[in-house]
N, C-alpha and C positions, 0 to 999 in steps of 0.2 A: 473353066474346062479342065478336066482331069489330065494328068500327065500322059498317061497311056491311052487316051481316048481313041477309039477306032477312027482311022482316017486322019487323025491329027498328028500322028507320029509322037515319038517320045521327046518331051520338052524338059529342060533343066531350069528350074526357077532361079538358080544362083548364077549360072553362066549365060542363060538365055539361049542356049543351044539345045535343040530338041533331038539331035541325032545321037548324042552320047549320053550315057548314064554313068554317074560317078560323083565324087565329092566336088565342091566348088573350088575355084581357083583362089588360093590364099592371098596371093599378091594383089589380085584385083579387089578383094575385100578390104585389104589394108589401104589401098589407094582411095577407095570410096570414103573410108573413115577420115583419111587425111583431107580430102576435099571438103567434107562437112565441117571439120574443125577449122580449116582455113577460111571457109565462108563465114563461120561464126565470129572469128577474131579479125576479119578484114583482109585475109590473105587472098591471093589470086590463084586460080586453077591453072595448072600447066597443061600442055597438050597431052591427050591420052596416049599412053604407050610411050611417051617421051622419057628420056633419062636425064640425069644430072640434077643440080640444085634448082635450076629454073623450073623444073616440073614439080617440085615438092610443095605440099600445102601447109607445112609448118612455118609460122612466121619467123622471120629473122630478128636479130637483136635490135636493129634500127627500125623495124617496121611498126606501124601503129598497133597491130595485133599483139605484138610482144609487149608493148607498153601497157596495153589494157590488161594483159595477164598479170603484169607486175603490180598494177594498181589494185586489182582485185585481191591479189595475194597479200598486199600491204593492208588493205582494209580488214581482211580476215585475220591477219596477224594482230592488228590493233584491237579488234574485238576480242580475240582470244586472250591477249595480255590484259585487257581491261577486266575481263571476267575473272582472271586469276589474280589481279592486283587488288581489287576492292572486296571487302567483306564487312559484315555487320554483326556486332555483338549484342545479344538480347539483354534486357535489364537484369535478368537473373543469372547472367553468365559473366565470365571473365575470359579474355582471350590471351593465351600464352603464345608469344611470338618466338619462333625458332629460326635461327640463322645458321645455315649449313648444319642443321640438326642439333645445335647447341642453344640453350636458353638465352634469350636476349631481353625481353621486356614483357610486361603484362598490360593489356589494354582494357580500358573501361567500356561500359555499354555505349553503343553508337557506331557510326560508320568509320572504317579505318582503311589504310593502304599498306600493302607489302610489296616487296620486289619479287616478281615471279621467278621460280626456279632457284631463288637464293634464300628466300624466307618462306616460312610456313606458319600456320596458326592452329592451335588446338583450343577448342572452346570447352570450358569447364563450368558446370552449374554450381554456383556457390550458395544458392538459397534452398536447395533441396535438403530436407531433413531425413537422415537415415537413423533407424533405431534397431535395437536388438535386445533380447531378454537374457538375463544371466541369473542362474540359481545354483546354490550349493549348500552343503551342510558343513558348518564350521565350528571351531572351538573358540570359546570366549576366554577372557582373561581369568575369570573365576572357575575355569575348567568345566564349563557346561557346554553342551552341544545345542546349536540352534540352526534352524532352516531359514535361510535368507533368500529372497528373490527380489530382483530389481530390473528396471528398464532404463537403458542408456540411449539418449538421443544426441546426435552430433551432426555437424555440417562442415563443409570445406571452408576454411578461413584463408589459407594461402594456397592458391592454385599451383604455383611453381614448386613449393615444397611437397605438395600432394603428388605431383607427377614425377619429380626427379630425386627427392631426398630419401624416400622410403619405398622399398620394393612392394610392400603390401601394407598400406596404412590401416586397412580394416582389421587385419589380423593383429597388428600392433595394438590397436584400440581394444580389442577383446582381451589380449594378454594383460594390458595395463589395467583393465577393469577387474580381472580376477585377482591381480596382485593388490590393488587398492582395497578391494573388499576384504581379503584375508587379513591385510594389515590393520584395517579399521576395526573389524570385528574382534580380532585378537587383542586389541588394546581396550576393549569395552567390556563391562559386566553385563550379565544376562538381564538383570532387572532394568538397567538403563536402556538396553536394546528393545525390550518389550514394552516400555512405557514412554517416558518423555523424550528419549534419545533418538526417536525415529527420524525426525526432520534434521537433527544435527548430524546424524550418521550419514544421511544422504548428501549433505553439504560437504562433509569431510571426504567422502568417497569421490565426489565430483572434483574437488580441488586436487586430490592425489592423482586421479586419472589425467587431469590436464597437465600437471607438472611432468608426468612420465612421458606423455606423447609430445610435449614440447621438447624434451631432451632428444627424442628421436626425429624431430622435425617432420612430423607426419602431415602438417598443414591442416589438421582437423581441430575443431573447437567443440567441446562438450557443452551442449546447451542446457541439458537437464538430466538429473538422475532421480527417478521415481522409485522409492523403495516400498515394497509391499509389507504389511504387518508380519513381523517375525513370528515363527511358530516354534514352540518347544518340542522336544521329542515326544512321541506318542506314549512312551512308558511313564512319563511324569507329567503328562498333560493335565490330569486331574488336580495334582498339587499346585500346578501353576495357575489353574483356573481359580482355586481357592485363594491363592495369594493375590491375584488380580482383584477378586471380589473384596477381600479385606482392604486392599488399597483404595478401592472405590468408596467403601464405607468410611474410611478415614477421611478422604477428601470431602465426602458429604457432611460429616460431622464438623470438619473445619469450616466449611462454608456456612453451616448453621450457626456456629459460634461467632463467626465473623459478622453475619447478619444481625445476631443479637447484640454484639458489641456496637455495631453501627446504629442500632436503635437506642441503646442505653446511654452511650457516651454523649450524644447531643442533648438528651434530656438532662443528664447530670451537669453538663456545661451550662445549659440554660438556667438550671436551679442555682448553680454557683454564681452566675452573672446576676440573677435576681437578688440573691442575698447580698452581693457586693453593692448593688444599687441601694438596697434597703439600708445597709450599714452607712453608706455615704449620706443618704437622706437623714438618718438619725444623727449622724455627726453634725451635719449642717444645722439641724434643729437644736441640738444641745448647745452648739456654739452661739446660735442666735439668741437662745434663752439666756445664756450666761452673759452675753453682751448686753441684752436688755436689762437684766437684773443689775448689772454693773452700772449701766447708765442711770437707772432709777436710784440706786444707792448713792451715786455721786451727786445726783440732783438733790436728794434728801440731805446729804451731808452739807451741801452748799447752803440750803435753807437753815439747817441746824446751826451752822456757824453764824448766821445772821440773827436768829431768834431761838436760842437753845430751849427755853422753858416752853414756849408755845409748840415748838416742834416735838418736844418730848411728850407733852400731853396728847398731842394729836396722834402720835405713833401708838401711845398706850391705848387710847380709845379705839383706834382702828384694829389693834391686835385683839382686844377684848371682844369687839364686835365680830371679828372673824371667827373667834373661838366659840362664841355663844350663838352663832348663826344657825348651827345645825343641832341644837339641843332643845329639849322640852322643859328644862328646869328654869325656875323663876327665883331670883334672889330678892328678898325683901328685907328692909331694914326695920327691925322691931326692937329698939333699945329700951323703951319705957315699960313694956309689958311682956309677959311670957305666955299670953293666951294664944291658942292655936287659931289661925285664920284660914278659912277655907275659901279658895278661889276656883270657880269652875272653868279652869283653863281649857280643858278638853272641849267644853261646850263653846267657849269663845273661839277656839281654833276651828271647830267644825262649822260654826256659823259663817265663817268667811269663805266665800266661794274660791275654789282653786287652791286652798291652803292644804298642806300635807301634814300628816300626824307627826312626821319626824323631820321635816325640813322647812325652814323659814328663810325668807330673804331678810336682809338687814333692815329693810324698811318695815316689814311686818313685826319684827322683833322690837323695833323702836316703838311702834304703836302699842304693843302689849305692855312694855315697860311703862309707858305713859299712863295707861289705864290702871296699872298696878299702883303707880305713885298717887294717882288721884283717889283711889280707894283708901290708900293708907292715910292721906290727909283728911279724908272725911271721917275716918275712924278716930283719929286724934282729936278732931274738933268736937265730936260727940262726947268723948271722955272728959274733955275740958269742961263742958257744960255740967 
């Protein structure tokens, strides 16, 4: 029903009075709220309209409602303190513990505990790699200008130094990089920078940067310094290209010479080794022959001492046989007549199978001499008749 419905009169939804129009009674609203709170925490309602403490709905210190409020407040306080006391450090982080705002300790990954409102923790990512590029035109030791460009990568090594020792570690790192580059390039020649010195220059710059930022205790660690190929000034770029090409040709010829040496030297060593082995074999052969001749001579000497005449004749006959073994001449004894005797020796030699015109064995020569002797005896017997 509406407030001002015809026939119903004016009703106030706050006070329950329909005759008056106006704001609700504030005291009555407060009393209703007290009654609800008292009923919630176990309090008793007082008589309506009564005064004094007996009519209040707020529980007293000894009442069960008051104890319930204390228990709830304690539970909430414990939960709040537990939420503030425990924290977890990720594997890539380090926790910097502050006590009353001052540095106290560094915690490793895992769950940890701090005292609320006394200690605080700041988490720092120590695995994240940050990088920046640096480029400049610099003067070398041999008074040449070169364009250098490099990339520096770093990460946080000491979280406490990173937070409290240096006001701006990143700016310090950039300034240290510029200083190190100018120092290293200023101590190097241009040819060294453009050719084989690129990797060495990067290592020197990294060491110099690390020494500088360690002095300032930035807590940073330089992980790598990647240098780009250095460029000569545009005005002399053509001359430098020619110099680089000549250097490449030099290296090519040196490689070819080294390959040729690697091919020839093993062959020469193999030939030398073969000649050494041949010499050793010849040495052993000569020694063996000499030892054999010596043994034979000693054996003959021993026989000579036993029978000198027989041994002398045998040696003579063997020597003559060896001398006449390879000759085609025939010696005949013709003391009594001077007539010329013809012997068909060539026919006799050819009639023997396997005989050579210039070479005879000792046995063949002996047979020829026997035939010649037989012919000579026949001739003498005919003349005697």
